N, C-alpha and C positions, 0 to 999 in steps of 0.2 A: 370424493366427500357428499355430493349427495348420494350416491350408488355405494355408500359408504354408511347411509344415515335412512336404506329406506325402507326398513325395517321396523323405525323405532313410529312412525304412525301408526301399526296395523296391530304393534306392540299394545304401546297407549288403548287401543279404543280394543283390548280380549281384553284388558288386564279393568276394561273402566265396565264394562259388560260386567262382570261381574262385580266392580268393588263402588259404590253406589258416594259419590260425593267428598272420595279420599283424592284429588287429585294432587294436593300437597305435598301426599304420601309416594301415589305417585310417582313423580315427577324426583321426587329425591330417594328412592328405589335405582329408578332409573339410572340419575344419574353415580351411586355408588358399583352400579353393573358395567358400563362405559369405563371405569376409574378404578378399579379392581379392592376397593376400600370397604370399609363394615361401618354397618348400619345397629342405633340405636335406637330402638321407638320404646316411646312410653305412656303409656295411658293405663285407662280404667280398665277392669275386661269387656270386651261386650261392644267394641271399639271396629274387631273387625283387622284387629292387629297382625292375631294368626292367615287369615283368610287370604291378608293382601301382597303376604309373603308364602305362602300356598297356589297361590296366583299368581304371581311371578314364577316358579319356580318349573308350574308344569306349562307356561309359555313358552319357557326359554327351554330348549330341548337340553337339559339340560339333567344331573344324577341331583339329587336330592334326600333329606332326612332334615329330619326334625325329632330335635332332642329333648325332652322336656324336665326341665329342672325343680328337685328336689333337696330338701333338707339331708335325707340320708343318700343322695348318689358321693359315688365316691373316681374321684379322677382318670381310673381305668374305664370305667364303663362311657367314657369318652373319647380316650386317646390308643385302647388295647392296653393288651397287659400280656406277659411271657407266656405261657400256657407248656407244664411240665407231661414228656409223654415217655410212661411208665416201659411200653412194651419197646422200645429202643434207647431207652434215658436218653431222651434229647427236647429240647427247650425248646419250641415255638410263638416266634411275636403273632398275636389273631392282632390283628385290626381293630381299633374301634368307626363307630360309626362319622368320626373328625376325619374322614379317607370318602371324599364326597366332594359335589361341587356346593352346592348350596347348605347353607349347614343356619338352617331355623332351631336358636336356641332361645326354649321357649320360657319366656320366667325366670331367667337366668337371674337376675336377685334373690333369689327362693334359694337356687345352695347356698352352702358355706367357699369360701374364700379358696380354701384347697381344690373347691371342685372347678374354679370360679378360673383360680388363675393358670390351672391347670391348660384354657386355651390360649394361654397368651402367647406361650413358643408361636404357637395354629398361624395367628392372626398376622404378629408380627416376620417372624422369620421363614414362612410354608413351610414351613416343612415338623416334624411331629420326634423325637426321641425314646425310645420305651428302648429300659434296660438300655442295651446299648451299641443301637442299631441308630439308624438315623435314615424318617422318612422322608422322603419327598410331597406332595402338596399337588395336588394339580396349577396349573393354569389359572382354569377358571376355578376361583374358591373365595368362598361371601359366608361371614359370620351376619349373620339377618337378625340377632338380636329383642327381647320383646324385653318388658319389665313394669310388675307395676308401681306404680307412686308407691315412693319410702314408707308414707303414712302410716299400710295397709300391713295388718299385719301377717307374723310369716316373713319380711324381705331383710335384708339383709346387703347393706350401702357395696355397690362393685369397689375395689381397690384401683386407686387412682391411675395408678399403669395400667391396669385395661383397658381403665374407660381415653383414656390418651390416645387407641390405640384402636380407635371404630375413629371413624370418620367422620360421620353424620352423627347428628342427637337430635332426632326429629320427636316431638313433641302433636300426642296425634287424639284427636281433643272432640269433640261431640257433633253430633251435625247435624243443618241449620234443618227449621219445620219444615221446607220442601224437599229437604238431598233424605228427611227419613220420612214423607211419605213413601219415597220413593224405594228408601231398605222391603216398606214396609208391604206396597206390592211382590218385589224381587221375589222379598227371601218367607216373607207372612203362609210359607205352604209346605210338606212333608216332604218334599223333592224341591229345591230351588238350585236354581241356575250355577251351578258346580266343574259341567265341565268344559275345561280347557281347550282350543290347540292350541298348539304347537309351532309359534311362528317365525321363532328367531331360531339357528345352531348355535354350536362353539365359534366357528369360523369368524364367519359373518360378528361377535361380538370380538371378538381376538385383533380382527381386519380392525374396526371400529374404536380400535385402546390407541392404536396405530394412528390414526386420522386424530384423537383429539391430543393428544403427546404433543404435533407438531400443529395445532391452531396458538398464532400469533397472540403473544399478550406482548402490548407498550413494553416499553422501560419505564414511565408516567406511575400505568396504572403494578409492573411489579414492584414499586415504592410504594408507593396505596397501599398492602399487600402486607408491606414489611411492617411502616407507621401503626395499620390499626393492628398488630400482634404482637406490637412493642409497647401503643398503650396501653393492652389489655396484664401485662405489666409492671407498671410504670406512668402512672397516669399521667400523673404531676407533672412529668417532660415531657409528657404528650397536653400540657397543656387541658386534657383532663375533667372536669368537677366529677367528686369520685369522693375527696375526705377521708383518703380509707376505706371506700367498704371492699378491693380489694385485695384477698388473702398470697393468692397466687395466680402468674397470668398465663397464659396458653405459652406451650412449647413450639421450635422450629419443627416439632411437625400437623404440628396446624400448617400454620406458612405454607405447609406442601400443600397439606390440604387444598386449604382453601385454596390454591393457584388451579390446580387439577383442581377441585368442582367449579370454579370459576371457566373455566376451561368445559368438563362437560353441560355445563347450564349452554352456554357459548354452542358447541357439537347439538345438541337435541334439541335450540330454539334453532338453524341451519347457517348458523357461518361457519367464519373458518376465520376469529379474530374475537377477542374479550373486550366489553364493557366494563367502565367502571360499575354499569348497573350489573353486570350478573356477577360481581363479587362482595359487592350490598346485596342480592340477594340468597345468595348462598352463605354469608356470615355469618347471620346465625346459628346454623345448625350445625358447624365448623365449631364455631368460638362456646359455642356457651354452657357443656359440656366442660371446657379446658382449665373456665375459670371459674377457682373457687372466690366467694366472700366472708372478709369474715364476722367474728358475734356482733361487733356494732350494726352494716349492712344486717344481719341477721334478725336481728330488735327493734330493725326500723321497716324490717320484712322486705328488703331490697334485693332484690335475686338478680345471681347472674345475668338472665336475658335481660335487664334492666342496664346493668354494670355495662354491655354485649350494645344495648343501645344504648344507649352516653357515649361509645364513643362513637358508633357509626356517627352519629348526630352532629360529632363533633370535630371528627380527623375530614380535611375539606376534601371535596376530591377530582381527580384531575382533569 
């Protein structure tokens, strides 16, 4: 356990050398890395979302591609296309930038649904089909997407099927005064610190994933995870007072994601077992984007986060 996790602290330190004050964000990116899960980051521009993902890619010695999503983008710009070669009369596949290890999908909700849906097969099946050929993606394949709040001009809501494929949704908030002063000291220069050393290899990450999969979860904690997810679907049966505020709850994919995220949290804390607190700590980021609120909730300014928090406060901890 200690041998496989010895790279965790150097990786955190390397990232925090560039990213000031976003400890929650750095932790969630490491959770995704050791569970092979995708992450959706939401926040207004200028909060170091893109910088965080670029720093992670540099600190992990793997291939990295950045996709800047725009309203005129086409699916072929992501997955690739078939090109006709008149010299010999054949068609050949030109693979797109999706064939990499870490994909930064920047401002993903500025592209129309057709383009966003091009990522679906890659994110879930870890393969891409172009024409009549199917190409597998590498073992380490993470989509780290950033999106602007939907109130901003020129944004499209992501399809629900795609949102469900993101293991975590992390809200990136403004830094506090102390952190902002540190950002000023580090970044208010024409040559800010952005050079990052690679401190972890692909083999070390794959070895860590095997350890994460073997971390012990007690039967009572498994039942607790199932109760939390079931409560998002039928709050009344779970005796959670949400007065019809929930329209749709989380799918079984959320149960799997919460289990893996809790295991990853235990691994990053250097433990070989999961505690109920690991589950509670990860539940908000796993469930918030999978719960859809009703019109009544919107009218009363109640968000999916409020609903998830109410469920966590109500369901008894084992």
